[in-house]
N, C-alpha and C positions, 0 to 999 in steps of 0.2 A: 227889644224889636224883633228879633229873630222868631221868638216864640208866637209873637202877633202876626208875623206871614204865614207860619206853621198853621195857626187856627184860621186865617182867613182860608188858606188852602184846602184845609178840612172842610170847613163849611161849603164850599164850592164843591169839591168831589163827592159829598154825601148829599148834596141837592136836596131833593123832596123828601129824602128818608129822615135828614137830620141826623143830630149828634147829642149823645147824653153828657152831661157834665163829667160824669165817671169815666166815660170813652177818652173825652178831651184830656183828663188828668193823666189817664194810663199810657195814652199815645204821647204825647209831650213830654210826659215824665215829671208833671208837677202836682204839687197838691190844690185840694178845692179852692183855697181862698186864693191862689196865683192864679188859679183858671178863670174864677168868677172877675178878678181884677183885668183880667186880658180881655175876657169879654165885654165887660164895662166899656173900656178903654176902646175897643173896637167899634162897640155900639156907638158912642158919642163920636167917633170919627164919621160912621156911616149916617148920624143923624144931622150932618152938616147938610145945608141947602145944595150944596154943589154935588151930591152924590145921589145915586139912582137906587142904591140898595139899602137894606137895612138888616140888623137881626132880630130875629122876631122868635120867641120861645112858645112853642106848639106842642100840645100833646106829650110834654115830659122832655122835647128834644129842642135844640138850637137848629134854626135854619136861616139862610140867606134867602131874604125875600125881596119883592120889588115895592117901591112905595106907592102907595095906596093914591096919592096924589096926582101920578103920573099915568093912571089906569087907561084915561082916554087913548093917550097914543099907544099903549100895548094893543088896544084895541085896531086900532089903525093899521097897525104891522100886520094883524091878522087878517083883516080885510082888503088891503092894498092889492093892486092886481100883480105886481110883480110876486106877491105871495100866494098867488091863486094856485102855482103848480104844486104838484105833490114830489116830495124829495124821495128818493130811494126808500129812506127809513120809514118814512109816512106810508107808500106804499105798501111794504112790506108788512107794517102792524095792521094796517087794513086789510089786507088780504087774510092774515091770521084770524081777524075779528069776522071777515064774511063768510068764511069757511069754518068757522068753529063756533057760532054765536049760538046763545049767549054764552060769555067768556069772560073771567074775571082779568084784571091787569096781572096780576101774579101768572094765570096760565099763559098769558100774551108773553109776558118776561121770559118765562121758562122757553118756550118756543123760539123766541129770538135770541136768548142767551145775554140780553142785554136789557136795563130798565127802558121802559116805555111808557111810564109816566107823562112825558112832555109831548111825545106822540100822540097819545091819547087824547091830552088837551087840546093840540093843533087839530085832530080829526073832529073833535066836539065843536070847537070854534068855527069849524066850516061846516057844521051840520051835516057830518057824512056818518057818524056814528052818536049814538046816545046811551043812556044809562036805563036798563030795561027792567031793573028789580035788584032785588040783593041774593047772594048765593047763600046755600043752606052751611058753607064751610064755616070754621070758627073765625068770627070778627065779623062775619056777614059783609063780605065785600062786595062791591057793586059788580053786575053784570054787564057788559056791553054787547050792543047789537049794531047792525048799521040801517041807516035812516032811507025815508023814501029819496031825499037828495042824493044820496049813493047811487040809486038806482038810476035816477037821471043823468047824474054826473058821467055815469060808465055805458049811459044808453041801455040798460037792461030793464026788462018788464016786470020780472020777479027774480027772486033769489035762484030759482031753478034754471035761469038762462045764465048762471056764472060757467064760465069754462070748466070742464072736468081737469081735475088736476092728473098730472102725468103719474103714473105707477113705475117705480123703479123694480125691476128684478133683485130680489134678495138673493145674498150671499148663503144665508142661512143653511143651505141645503149642503154646500160643498165644504169639506173639512181645510182647513188650511194649516200650513205648517209654521207657527209664528216665528220659529228660529231659523227657517231656512234661508239661506243667503242665496241671493241671485249671481253671485260671482263663486265661480269654480276653483277649488284647490288646484295647485298645480302637481299633477302626478308625475311628472317627468321624474322626478329624484333630486334633480338638481336646485340648488339655492342661489 
């Protein structure tokens, strides 16, 4: 049972990225047959009517996903008035896209230092951003840009009305001693 709890936690932590069978085996320290049995057992538990999640096998990885039959409730969550405000993470993601569009999710992730797929989905559901094409990068990831709804939401006529980003002075012109201490040695000769 401990391994099933570990597997459930792994599926939660990897989120949309998913996890391969080989990774499950390596991380938990079990063979493929044991990993498949754990996945089957956990999948059966999630398939019960009183559960809202399921384990899906998509793109060669296992993921926790919501059940399709509850989709209408998830859509209501996105459109309720209490969820119409943007969180700090959503605003950060939106600003990165607005100032760098068109931009891929991976580029947004690199700038934020954290996975942004959930924020991008929320912003798309609120019609603040949209997919505007495909990148020429390997795998041809989606490119994202803001929408006219974004402009309306923030009271902007065009993207050129976005405020200028503050430019911080760079310390690259100054040489700094990496190992200089701010503490001075006692030169009095006493210990």
